[in-house]
C-alpha positions in Angstrom: 1.7 -7.9 -38.2 5.3 -7.3 -39.6 3.8 -5.8 -42.8 1.6 -3.4 -40.9 4.6 -2.3 -38.8 6.7 -1.8 -41.8 4.0 0.4 -43.4 3.5 2.4 -40.3 7.3 3.1 -40.1 7.2 4.2 -43.8 4.5 6.8 -43.1 5.7 7.9 -39.7 8.1 10.7 -40.8 5.7 12.0 -43.5 8.1 11.7 -46.4 7.8 13.6 -49.7 8.6 10.4 -51.6 7.3 7.0 -50.4 8.8 3.8 -51.9 6.6 0.8 -51.3 7.4 -2.8 -52.5 4.5 -5.1 -52.5 2.6 -3.3 -49.7 -0.6 -5.4 -50.0 1.2 -8.7 -49.3 0.1 -10.3 -46.1 -2.7 -7.9 -45.5 -6.3 -8.9 -45.0 -9.0 -7.2 -47.1 -9.9 -4.7 -44.4 -6.2 -3.7 -44.0 -5.9 -3.4 -47.8 -8.9 -1.0 -47.9 -7.4 1.0 -45.1 -4.0 1.2 -46.9 -5.8 2.3 -50.0 -7.4 5.2 -48.1 -4.1 6.2 -46.6 -2.4 6.2 -50.0 -5.1 8.3 -51.6 -4.9 10.9 -48.7 -1.1 10.8 -48.9 -1.1 11.5 -52.6 -3.8 14.1 -52.2 -1.4 16.1 -50.1 1.0 16.3 -53.0 3.3 13.5 -52.0 4.8 11.1 -54.5 4.4 7.3 -54.2 6.4 4.8 -56.1 4.7 1.4 -55.8 5.6 -2.0 -57.0 2.9 -4.7 -56.8 1.5 -7.8 -58.4 -1.9 -6.6 -57.2 -2.7 -4.7 -60.4 -6.3 -3.7 -59.5 -5.3 -2.1 -56.2 -2.3 -0.5 -57.7 -4.2 1.2 -60.5 -6.7 2.6 -58.0 -4.1 4.8 -56.5 -1.8 5.7 -59.5 -1.5 8.6 -61.9 0.9 6.7 -64.2 1.6 3.0 -64.5 4.1 0.7 -66.1 4.3 -3.1 -66.5 7.5 -5.0 -66.5 7.8 -8.6 -67.8 11.1 -10.5 -67.9 12.9 -7.4 -66.7 11.7 -5.3 -69.7 9.2 -2.5 -69.9 6.3 -3.9 -71.9 3.6 -1.3 -71.4 3.3 2.2 -69.8 0.6 4.7 -69.6 2.6 7.6 -71.0 2.7 11.1 -69.5 -0.7 10.9 -67.7 -2.9 8.0 -66.6 -6.6 8.1 -67.5 -7.5 7.5 -63.8 -8.7 4.7 -61.6 -12.4 4.8 -62.7 -11.6 3.7 -66.2 -9.8 0.6 -65.0 -11.7 -0.3 -61.9 -12.9 -3.9 -61.8 -11.1 -5.0 -64.9 -7.5 -4.9 -66.1 -8.1 -6.9 -69.3 -7.6 -3.8 -71.5 -4.2 -3.1 -69.9 -3.1 -6.7 -70.3 -4.1 -6.7 -74.0 -2.0 -3.7 -74.6 1.0 -5.3 -72.8 0.6 -8.5 -74.9 0.7 -6.4 -78.1 4.3 -5.7 -77.3 5.2 -9.3 -78.2 7.4 -9.8 -75.1 4.6 -10.1 -72.5 3.9 -13.3 -70.8 0.8 -13.8 -68.6 2.8 -16.0 -66.2 3.8 -14.4 -62.9 
């Protein structure tokens, strides 16, 4: 319930820039789906979302650009534009392989 309240407060004043840290934590699958819909609509209105998450699959569904940090270092980024959620939906293995090619990536979380 606290997570839902925190998210509601974040959206309440309709900010131009929304900073979310682990927004999916503590949410049931139905609430996650509802949050995804809200984030897509929010972004569709030209708003900016900066999102940190360990839930890579959900994060990639709502992003234009992505970056992976491991051990405090940037180990992979999508560059100037992201190919879009359809390419990555259901599997993040290609992204993880790219990150591991950097030589500093560890699959441990």
